[in-house]
CHARMM internal coordinates of N, CA and C (Angstrom, degrees):
IC EDIT
DIST 1 N 1 CA 1.4497
DIST 1 CA 1 C 1.5212
ANGL 1 N 1 CA 1 C 111.69
DIST 1 C 2 N 1.3317
ANGL 1 CA 1 C 2 N 116.73
DIHE 1 N 1 CA 1 C 2 N -40.45
DIST 2 N 2 CA 1.4637
ANGL 1 C 2 N 2 CA 119.44
DIHE 1 CA 1 C 2 N 2 CA -177.19
DIST 2 CA 2 C 1.5254
ANGL 2 N 2 CA 2 C 111.49
DIHE 1 C 2 N 2 CA 2 C -61.51
DIST 2 C 3 N 1.3099
ANGL 2 CA 2 C 3 N 117.07
DIHE 2 N 2 CA 2 C 3 N -32.79
DIST 3 N 3 CA 1.4595
ANGL 2 C 3 N 3 CA 121.12
DIHE 2 CA 2 C 3 N 3 CA -178.53
DIST 3 CA 3 C 1.5296
ANGL 3 N 3 CA 3 C 112.70
DIHE 2 C 3 N 3 CA 3 C -73.43
DIST 3 C 4 N 1.3158
ANGL 3 CA 3 C 4 N 117.88
DIHE 3 N 3 CA 3 C 4 N -14.09
DIST 4 N 4 CA 1.4611
ANGL 3 C 4 N 4 CA 121.06
DIHE 3 CA 3 C 4 N 4 CA -177.46
DIST 4 CA 4 C 1.5217
ANGL 4 N 4 CA 4 C 113.40
DIHE 3 C 4 N 4 CA 4 C -88.07
DIST 4 C 5 N 1.3173
ANGL 4 CA 4 C 5 N 118.04
DIHE 4 N 4 CA 4 C 5 N -5.88
DIST 5 N 5 CA 1.4661
ANGL 4 C 5 N 5 CA 120.90
DIHE 4 CA 4 C 5 N 5 CA -177.48
DIST 5 CA 5 C 1.5237
ANGL 5 N 5 CA 5 C 112.82
DIHE 4 C 5 N 5 CA 5 C -58.79
DIST 5 C 6 N 1.3267
ANGL 5 CA 5 C 6 N 118.21
DIHE 5 N 5 CA 5 C 6 N -37.46
DIST 6 N 6 CA 1.4521
ANGL 5 C 6 N 6 CA 121.09
DIHE 5 CA 5 C 6 N 6 CA -177.11
DIST 6 CA 6 C 1.5189
ANGL 6 N 6 CA 6 C 114.33
DIHE 5 C 6 N 6 CA 6 C -92.98
DIST 6 C 7 N 1.3184
ANGL 6 CA 6 C 7 N 118.06
DIHE 6 N 6 CA 6 C 7 N 4.38
DIST 7 N 7 CA 1.4638
ANGL 6 C 7 N 7 CA 121.86
DIHE 6 CA 6 C 7 N 7 CA -176.50
DIST 7 CA 7 C 1.5263
ANGL 7 N 7 CA 7 C 110.25
DIHE 6 C 7 N 7 CA 7 C -85.53
DIST 7 C 8 N 1.3191
ANGL 7 CA 7 C 8 N 115.42
DIHE 7 N 7 CA 7 C 8 N 137.37
DIST 8 N 8 CA 1.4649
ANGL 7 C 8 N 8 CA 120.89
DIHE 7 CA 7 C 8 N 8 CA 175.29
DIST 8 CA 8 C 1.5233
ANGL 8 N 8 CA 8 C 108.31
DIHE 7 C 8 N 8 CA 8 C -70.19
DIST 8 C 9 N 1.3226
ANGL 8 CA 8 C 9 N 116.83
DIHE 8 N 8 CA 8 C 9 N 131.61
DIST 9 N 9 CA 1.4652
ANGL 8 C 9 N 9 CA 121.62
DIHE 8 CA 8 C 9 N 9 CA -176.42
DIST 9 CA 9 C 1.5319
ANGL 9 N 9 CA 9 C 111.57
DIHE 8 C 9 N 9 CA 9 C -60.00
DIST 9 C 10 N 1.3258
ANGL 9 CA 9 C 10 N 117.41
DIHE 9 N 9 CA 9 C 10 N -26.70
DIST 10 N 10 CA 1.4657
ANGL 9 C 10 N 10 CA 120.93
DIHE 9 CA 9 C 10 N 10 CA 178.76
DIST 10 CA 10 C 1.5298
ANGL 10 N 10 CA 10 C 111.58
DIHE 9 C 10 N 10 CA 10 C -63.92
DIST 10 C 11 N 1.3373
ANGL 10 CA 10 C 11 N 116.18
DIHE 10 N 10 CA 10 C 11 N -27.73
DIST 11 N 11 CA 1.4558
ANGL 10 C 11 N 11 CA 120.11
DIHE 10 CA 10 C 11 N 11 CA 178.22
DIST 11 CA 11 C 1.5246
ANGL 11 N 11 CA 11 C 112.04
DIHE 10 C 11 N 11 CA 11 C -74.55
DIST 11 C 12 N 1.3158
ANGL 11 CA 11 C 12 N 117.18
DIHE 11 N 11 CA 11 C 12 N -19.96
DIST 12 N 12 CA 1.4582
ANGL 11 C 12 N 12 CA 122.13
DIHE 11 CA 11 C 12 N 12 CA -178.88
DIST 12 CA 12 C 1.5237
ANGL 12 N 12 CA 12 C 112.83
DIHE 11 C 12 N 12 CA 12 C -94.41
DIST 12 C 13 N 1.3252
ANGL 12 CA 12 C 13 N 117.31
DIHE 12 N 12 CA 12 C 13 N -10.60
DIST 13 N 13 CA 1.4557
ANGL 12 C 13 N 13 CA 121.43
DIHE 12 CA 12 C 13 N 13 CA -173.63
DIST 13 CA 13 C 1.5253
ANGL 13 N 13 CA 13 C 112.07
DIHE 12 C 13 N 13 CA 13 C -67.40
DIST 13 C 14 N 1.3219
ANGL 13 CA 13 C 14 N 114.46
DIHE 13 N 13 CA 13 C 14 N 139.16
DIST 14 N 14 CA 1.4616
ANGL 13 C 14 N 14 CA 123.57
DIHE 13 CA 13 C 14 N 14 CA 173.43
DIST 14 CA 14 C 1.5239
ANGL 14 N 14 CA 14 C 106.12
DIHE 13 C 14 N 14 CA 14 C -99.02
DIST 14 C 15 N 1.3106
ANGL 14 CA 14 C 15 N 117.30
DIHE 14 N 14 CA 14 C 15 N 131.85
DIST 15 N 15 CA 1.4642
ANGL 14 C 15 N 15 CA 121.28
DIHE 14 CA 14 C 15 N 15 CA -179.30
DIST 15 CA 15 C 1.5249
ANGL 15 N 15 CA 15 C 108.97
DIHE 14 C 15 N 15 CA 15 C -113.43
DIST 15 C 16 N 1.3165
ANGL 15 CA 15 C 16 N 115.41
DIHE 15 N 15 CA 15 C 16 N 128.47
DIST 16 N 16 CA 1.4658
ANGL 15 C 16 N 16 CA 121.86
DIHE 15 CA 15 C 16 N 16 CA 179.53
DIST 16 CA 16 C 1.5267
ANGL 16 N 16 CA 16 C 109.24
DIHE 15 C 16 N 16 CA 16 C -137.58
DIST 16 C 17 N 1.3358
ANGL 16 CA 16 C 17 N 115.13
DIHE 16 N 16 CA 16 C 17 N 148.62
DIST 17 N 17 CA 1.4526
ANGL 16 C 17 N 17 CA 120.51
DIHE 16 CA 16 C 17 N 17 CA 172.45
DIST 17 CA 17 C 1.5254
ANGL 17 N 17 CA 17 C 107.62
DIHE 16 C 17 N 17 CA 17 C -87.82
DIST 17 C 18 N 1.3120
ANGL 17 CA 17 C 18 N 116.00
DIHE 17 N 17 CA 17 C 18 N 129.62
DIST 18 N 18 CA 1.4557
ANGL 17 C 18 N 18 CA 122.14
DIHE 17 CA 17 C 18 N 18 CA -178.59
DIST 18 CA 18 C 1.5225
ANGL 18 N 18 CA 18 C 108.87
DIHE 17 C 18 N 18 CA 18 C -80.66
DIST 18 C 19 N 1.3227
ANGL 18 CA 18 C 19 N 116.08
DIHE 18 N 18 CA 18 C 19 N 124.19
DIST 19 N 19 CA 1.4601
ANGL 18 C 19 N 19 CA 119.22
DIHE 18 CA 18 C 19 N 19 CA 178.87
DIST 19 CA 19 C 1.5283
ANGL 19 N 19 CA 19 C 111.72
DIHE 18 C 19 N 19 CA 19 C -97.06
DIST 19 C 20 N 1.3275
ANGL 19 CA 19 C 20 N 116.16
DIHE 19 N 19 CA 19 C 20 N -18.18
DIST 20 N 20 CA 1.4685
ANGL 19 C 20 N 20 CA 120.97
DIHE 19 CA 19 C 20 N 20 CA 179.25
DIST 20 CA 20 C 1.5213
ANGL 20 N 20 CA 20 C 108.56
DIHE 19 C 20 N 20 CA 20 C -156.57
DIST 20 C 21 N 1.3087
ANGL 20 CA 20 C 21 N 116.24
DIHE 20 N 20 CA 20 C 21 N 167.89
DIST 21 N 21 CA 1.4585
ANGL 20 C 21 N 21 CA 120.83
DIHE 20 CA 20 C 21 N 21 CA 178.77
DIST 21 CA 21 C 1.5243
ANGL 21 N 21 CA 21 C 112.25
DIHE 20 C 21 N 21 CA 21 C -107.18
DIST 21 C 22 N 1.3100
ANGL 21 CA 21 C 22 N 116.46
DIHE 21 N 21 CA 21 C 22 N -13.27
DIST 22 N 22 CA 1.4674
ANGL 21 C 22 N 22 CA 121.42
DIHE 21 CA 21 C 22 N 22 CA 178.54
DIST 22 CA 22 C 1.5215
ANGL 22 N 22 CA 22 C 108.95
DIHE 21 C 22 N 22 CA 22 C -121.55
DIST 22 C 23 N 1.3108
ANGL 22 CA 22 C 23 N 115.39
DIHE 22 N 22 CA 22 C 23 N 121.55
DIST 23 N 23 CA 1.4614
ANGL 22 C 23 N 23 CA 121.22
DIHE 22 CA 22 C 23 N 23 CA 179.96
DIST 23 CA 23 C 1.5223
ANGL 23 N 23 CA 23 C 108.99
DIHE 22 C 23 N 23 CA 23 C -111.50
DIST 23 C 24 N 1.3262
ANGL 23 CA 23 C 24 N 117.05
DIHE 23 N 23 CA 23 C 24 N 138.05
DIST 24 N 24 CA 1.4657
ANGL 23 C 24 N 24 CA 120.52
DIHE 23 CA 23 C 24 N 24 CA -179.28
DIST 24 CA 24 C 1.5234
ANGL 24 N 24 CA 24 C 111.51
DIHE 23 C 24 N 24 CA 24 C -83.86
DIST 24 C 25 N 1.3205
ANGL 24 CA 24 C 25 N 117.31
DIHE 24 N 24 CA 24 C 25 N -17.95
DIST 25 N 25 CA 1.4673
ANGL 24 C 25 N 25 CA 121.22
DIHE 24 CA 24 C 25 N 25 CA 179.89
DIST 25 CA 25 C 1.5186
ANGL 25 N 25 CA 25 C 109.94
DIHE 24 C 25 N 25 CA 25 C -121.05
DIST 25 C 26 N 1.3152
ANGL 25 CA 25 C 26 N 115.33
DIHE 25 N 25 CA 25 C 26 N 156.46
DIST 26 N 26 CA 1.4618
ANGL 25 C 26 N 26 CA 120.41
DIHE 25 CA 25 C 26 N 26 CA 177.33
DIST 26 CA 26 C 1.5253
ANGL 26 N 26 CA 26 C 109.34
DIHE 25 C 26 N 26 CA 26 C -76.75
DIST 26 C 27 N 1.3164
ANGL 26 CA 26 C 27 N 115.92
DIHE 26 N 26 CA 26 C 27 N 128.83
DIST 27 N 27 CA 1.4520
ANGL 26 C 27 N 27 CA 121.69
DIHE 26 CA 26 C 27 N 27 CA 177.19
DIST 27 CA 27 C 1.5246
ANGL 27 N 27 CA 27 C 107.98
DIHE 26 C 27 N 27 CA 27 C -156.92
DIST 27 C 28 N 1.3160
ANGL 27 CA 27 C 28 N 116.02
DIHE 27 N 27 CA 27 C 28 N 168.82
DIST 28 N 28 CA 1.4608
ANGL 27 C 28 N 28 CA 120.70
DIHE 27 CA 27 C 28 N 28 CA -178.45
DIST 28 CA 28 C 1.5237
ANGL 28 N 28 CA 28 C 111.46
DIHE 27 C 28 N 28 CA 28 C -60.84
DIST 28 C 29 N 1.3247
ANGL 28 CA 28 C 29 N 116.90
DIHE 28 N 28 CA 28 C 29 N -40.39
DIST 29 N 29 CA 1.4596
ANGL 28 C 29 N 29 CA 119.98
DIHE 28 CA 28 C 29 N 29 CA -179.50
DIST 29 CA 29 C 1.5214
ANGL 29 N 29 CA 29 C 111.40
DIHE 28 C 29 N 29 CA 29 C -64.06
DIST 29 C 30 N 1.3268
ANGL 29 CA 29 C 30 N 117.44
DIHE 29 N 29 CA 29 C 30 N -40.45
DIST 30 N 30 CA 1.4655
ANGL 29 C 30 N 30 CA 120.97
DIHE 29 CA 29 C 30 N 30 CA 178.88
DIST 30 CA 30 C 1.5227
ANGL 30 N 30 CA 30 C 110.31
DIHE 29 C 30 N 30 CA 30 C -62.52
DIST 30 C 31 N 1.3183
ANGL 30 CA 30 C 31 N 116.77
DIHE 30 N 30 CA 30 C 31 N -43.39
DIST 31 N 31 CA 1.4600
ANGL 30 C 31 N 31 CA 120.44
DIHE 30 CA 30 C 31 N 31 CA 178.43
DIST 31 CA 31 C 1.5221
ANGL 31 N 31 CA 31 C 111.40
DIHE 30 C 31 N 31 CA 31 C -64.44
DIST 31 C 32 N 1.3314
ANGL 31 CA 31 C 32 N 116.22
DIHE 31 N 31 CA 31 C 32 N -40.03
DIST 32 N 32 CA 1.4578
ANGL 31 C 32 N 32 CA 120.12
DIHE 31 CA 31 C 32 N 32 CA 179.08
DIST 32 CA 32 C 1.5245
ANGL 32 N 32 CA 32 C 111.32
DIHE 31 C 32 N 32 CA 32 C -65.41
DIST 32 C 33 N 1.3194
ANGL 32 CA 32 C 33 N 117.06
DIHE 32 N 32 CA 32 C 33 N -42.07
DIST 33 N 33 CA 1.4725
ANGL 32 C 33 N 33 CA 120.80
DIHE 32 CA 32 C 33 N 33 CA 177.81
DIST 33 CA 33 C 1.5227
ANGL 33 N 33 CA 33 C 109.49
DIHE 32 C 33 N 33 CA 33 C -60.97
DIST 33 C 34 N 1.3153
ANGL 33 CA 33 C 34 N 117.75
DIHE 33 N 33 CA 33 C 34 N -46.31
DIST 34 N 34 CA 1.4676
ANGL 33 C 34 N 34 CA 121.17
DIHE 33 CA 33 C 34 N 34 CA 179.46
DIST 34 CA 34 C 1.5227
ANGL 34 N 34 CA 34 C 111.07
DIHE 33 C 34 N 34 CA 34 C -61.62
DIST 34 C 35 N 1.3290
ANGL 34 CA 34 C 35 N 117.69
DIHE 34 N 34 CA 34 C 35 N -42.37
DIST 35 N 35 CA 1.4594
ANGL 34 C 35 N 35 CA 121.09
DIHE 34 CA 34 C 35 N 35 CA 179.85
DIST 35 CA 35 C 1.5287
ANGL 35 N 35 CA 35 C 111.53
DIHE 34 C 35 N 35 CA 35 C -64.42
DIST 35 C 36 N 1.3303
ANGL 35 CA 35 C 36 N 117.17
DIHE 35 N 35 CA 35 C 36 N -41.78
DIST 36 N 36 CA 1.4634
ANGL 35 C 36 N 36 CA 120.30
DIHE 35 CA 35 C 36 N 36 CA 178.00
DIST 36 CA 36 C 1.5252
ANGL 36 N 36 CA 36 C 110.30
DIHE 35 C 36 N 36 CA 36 C -62.70
DIST 36 C 37 N 1.3237
ANGL 36 CA 36 C 37 N 116.82
DIHE 36 N 36 CA 36 C 37 N -45.78
DIST 37 N 37 CA 1.4576
ANGL 36 C 37 N 37 CA 120.63
DIHE 36 CA 36 C 37 N 37 CA -178.65
DIST 37 CA 37 C 1.5294
ANGL 37 N 37 CA 37 C 111.12
DIHE 36 C 37 N 37 CA 37 C -65.60
DIST 37 C 38 N 1.3266
ANGL 37 CA 37 C 38 N 117.72
DIHE 37 N 37 CA 37 C 38 N -36.64
DIST 38 N 38 CA 1.4674
ANGL 37 C 38 N 38 CA 122.27
DIHE 37 CA 37 C 38 N 38 CA 178.18
DIST 38 CA 38 C 1.5310
ANGL 38 N 38 CA 38 C 110.62
DIHE 37 C 38 N 38 CA 38 C -63.34
DIST 38 C 39 N 1.3293
ANGL 38 CA 38 C 39 N 116.79
DIHE 38 N 38 CA 38 C 39 N -31.46
DIST 39 N 39 CA 1.4654
ANGL 38 C 39 N 39 CA 121.61
DIHE 38 CA 38 C 39 N 39 CA 178.29
DIST 39 CA 39 C 1.5318
ANGL 39 N 39 CA 39 C 112.32
DIHE 38 C 39 N 39 CA 39 C -82.07
DIST 39 C 40 N 1.3375
ANGL 39 CA 39 C 40 N 116.51
DIHE 39 N 39 CA 39 C 40 N -1.07
DIST 40 N 40 CA 1.4577
ANGL 39 C 40 N 40 CA 120.73
DIHE 39 CA 39 C 40 N 40 CA 178.68
DIST 40 CA 40 C 1.5178
ANGL 40 N 40 CA 40 C 113.80
DIHE 39 C 40 N 40 CA 40 C 85.97
DIST 40 C 41 N 1.3256
ANGL 40 CA 40 C 41 N 116.85
DIHE 40 N 40 CA 40 C 41 N 15.09
DIST 41 N 41 CA 1.4604
ANGL 40 C 41 N 41 CA 121.19
DIHE 40 CA 40 C 41 N 41 CA 179.50
DIST 41 CA 41 C 1.5254
ANGL 41 N 41 CA 41 C 108.30
DIHE 40 C 41 N 41 CA 41 C -87.10
DIST 41 C 42 N 1.3135
ANGL 41 CA 41 C 42 N 116.70
DIHE 41 N 41 CA 41 C 42 N 120.82
DIST 42 N 42 CA 1.4631
ANGL 41 C 42 N 42 CA 121.57
DIHE 41 CA 41 C 42 N 42 CA -179.53
DIST 42 CA 42 C 1.5213
ANGL 42 N 42 CA 42 C 109.93
DIHE 41 C 42 N 42 CA 42 C -73.32
DIST 42 C 43 N 1.3088
ANGL 42 CA 42 C 43 N 115.95
DIHE 42 N 42 CA 42 C 43 N 132.83
DIST 43 N 43 CA 1.4618
ANGL 42 C 43 N 43 CA 121.79
DIHE 42 CA 42 C 43 N 43 CA 178.43
DIST 43 CA 43 C 1.5128
ANGL 43 N 43 CA 43 C 109.96
DIHE 42 C 43 N 43 CA 43 C -126.81
DIST 43 C 44 N 1.3247
ANGL 43 CA 43 C 44 N 114.73
DIHE 43 N 43 CA 43 C 44 N 154.10
DIST 44 N 44 CA 1.4599
ANGL 43 C 44 N 44 CA 121.83
DIHE 43 CA 43 C 44 N 44 CA 174.88
DIST 44 CA 44 C 1.5203
ANGL 44 N 44 CA 44 C 107.29
DIHE 43 C 44 N 44 CA 44 C -146.05
DIST 44 C 45 N 1.3322
ANGL 44 CA 44 C 45 N 117.35
DIHE 44 N 44 CA 44 C 45 N 150.55
DIST 45 N 45 CA 1.4635
ANGL 44 C 45 N 45 CA 119.37
DIHE 44 CA 44 C 45 N 45 CA 176.56
DIST 45 CA 45 C 1.5313
ANGL 45 N 45 CA 45 C 110.80
DIHE 44 C 45 N 45 CA 45 C -53.37
DIST 45 C 46 N 1.3148
ANGL 45 CA 45 C 46 N 115.67
DIHE 45 N 45 CA 45 C 46 N 137.73
DIST 46 N 46 CA 1.4502
ANGL 45 C 46 N 46 CA 121.32
DIHE 45 CA 45 C 46 N 46 CA -178.99
DIST 46 CA 46 C 1.5229
ANGL 46 N 46 CA 46 C 113.38
DIHE 45 C 46 N 46 CA 46 C 100.01
DIST 46 C 47 N 1.3280
ANGL 46 CA 46 C 47 N 117.02
DIHE 46 N 46 CA 46 C 47 N -12.58
DIST 47 N 47 CA 1.4629
ANGL 46 C 47 N 47 CA 120.51
DIHE 46 CA 46 C 47 N 47 CA 178.72
DIST 47 CA 47 C 1.5192
ANGL 47 N 47 CA 47 C 109.85
DIHE 46 C 47 N 47 CA 47 C -82.48
DIST 47 C 48 N 1.3190
ANGL 47 CA 47 C 48 N 115.83
DIHE 47 N 47 CA 47 C 48 N 153.50
DIST 48 N 48 CA 1.4678
ANGL 47 C 48 N 48 CA 120.93
DIHE 47 CA 47 C 48 N 48 CA 176.54
DIST 48 CA 48 C 1.5163
ANGL 48 N 48 CA 48 C 108.75
DIHE 47 C 48 N 48 CA 48 C -98.77
DIST 48 C 49 N 1.3320
ANGL 48 CA 48 C 49 N 115.98
DIHE 48 N 48 CA 48 C 49 N 134.67
DIST 49 N 49 CA 1.4486
ANGL 48 C 49 N 49 CA 120.92
DIHE 48 CA 48 C 49 N 49 CA 176.15
DIST 49 CA 49 C 1.5254
ANGL 49 N 49 CA 49 C 108.76
DIHE 48 C 49 N 49 CA 49 C -119.58
DIST 49 C 50 N 1.2988
ANGL 49 CA 49 C 50 N 115.85
DIHE 49 N 49 CA 49 C 50 N 157.35
DIST 50 N 50 CA 1.4548
ANGL 49 C 50 N 50 CA 122.10
DIHE 49 CA 49 C 50 N 50 CA 175.09
DIST 50 CA 50 C 1.5139
ANGL 50 N 50 CA 50 C 109.18
DIHE 49 C 50 N 50 CA 50 C -124.29
DIST 50 C 51 N 1.3160
ANGL 50 CA 50 C 51 N 116.37
DIHE 50 N 50 CA 50 C 51 N 141.94
DIST 51 N 51 CA 1.4491
ANGL 50 C 51 N 51 CA 120.21
DIHE 50 CA 50 C 51 N 51 CA 179.61
DIST 51 CA 51 C 1.5181
ANGL 51 N 51 CA 51 C 110.31
DIHE 50 C 51 N 51 CA 51 C -154.42
DIST 51 C 52 N 1.3257
ANGL 51 CA 51 C 52 N 115.14
DIHE 51 N 51 CA 51 C 52 N 158.57
DIST 52 N 52 CA 1.4577
ANGL 51 C 52 N 52 CA 122.33
DIHE 51 CA 51 C 52 N 52 CA 177.17
DIST 52 CA 52 C 1.5233
ANGL 52 N 52 CA 52 C 106.68
DIHE 51 C 52 N 52 CA 52 C -122.58
DIST 52 C 53 N 1.3069
ANGL 52 CA 52 C 53 N 116.05
DIHE 52 N 52 CA 52 C 53 N 129.77
DIST 53 N 53 CA 1.4697
ANGL 52 C 53 N 53 CA 121.01
DIHE 52 CA 52 C 53 N 53 CA 177.77
DIST 53 CA 53 C 1.5200
ANGL 53 N 53 CA 53 C 107.74
DIHE 52 C 53 N 53 CA 53 C -86.82
DIST 53 C 54 N 1.3181
ANGL 53 CA 53 C 54 N 116.08
DIHE 53 N 53 CA 53 C 54 N 118.18
DIST 54 N 54 CA 1.4608
ANGL 53 C 54 N 54 CA 121.05
DIHE 53 CA 53 C 54 N 54 CA -178.56
DIST 54 CA 54 C 1.5190
ANGL 54 N 54 CA 54 C 112.15
DIHE 53 C 54 N 54 CA 54 C -95.37
DIST 54 C 55 N 1.3349
ANGL 54 CA 54 C 55 N 116.22
DIHE 54 N 54 CA 54 C 55 N -32.50
DIST 55 N 55 CA 1.4571
ANGL 54 C 55 N 55 CA 119.99
DIHE 54 CA 54 C 55 N 55 CA -177.24
DIST 55 CA 55 C 1.5179
ANGL 55 N 55 CA 55 C 108.29
DIHE 54 C 55 N 55 CA 55 C -148.10
DIST 55 C 56 N 1.3132
ANGL 55 CA 55 C 56 N 116.32
DIHE 55 N 55 CA 55 C 56 N 104.81
DIST 56 N 56 CA 1.4581
ANGL 55 C 56 N 56 CA 120.33
DIHE 55 CA 55 C 56 N 56 CA -178.96
DIST 56 CA 56 C 1.4962
ANGL 56 N 56 CA 56 C 108.89
DIHE 55 C 56 N 56 CA 56 C -83.97
END
COOR INIT
IC SEED 1 N 1 CA 1 C
IC BUILD
């Protein structure tokens, strides 16, 4: 963790194409979709999102 202090967050981002907006199971993509929507970012299937997992 200490070594990550100077890292640009863009280098840590995971990029995935969203295939749906509603997930039946808990997963990183579902959490990322919910977080984007909570921030008011419009999403649609086929769009690419980026996210960083801070606490698994």
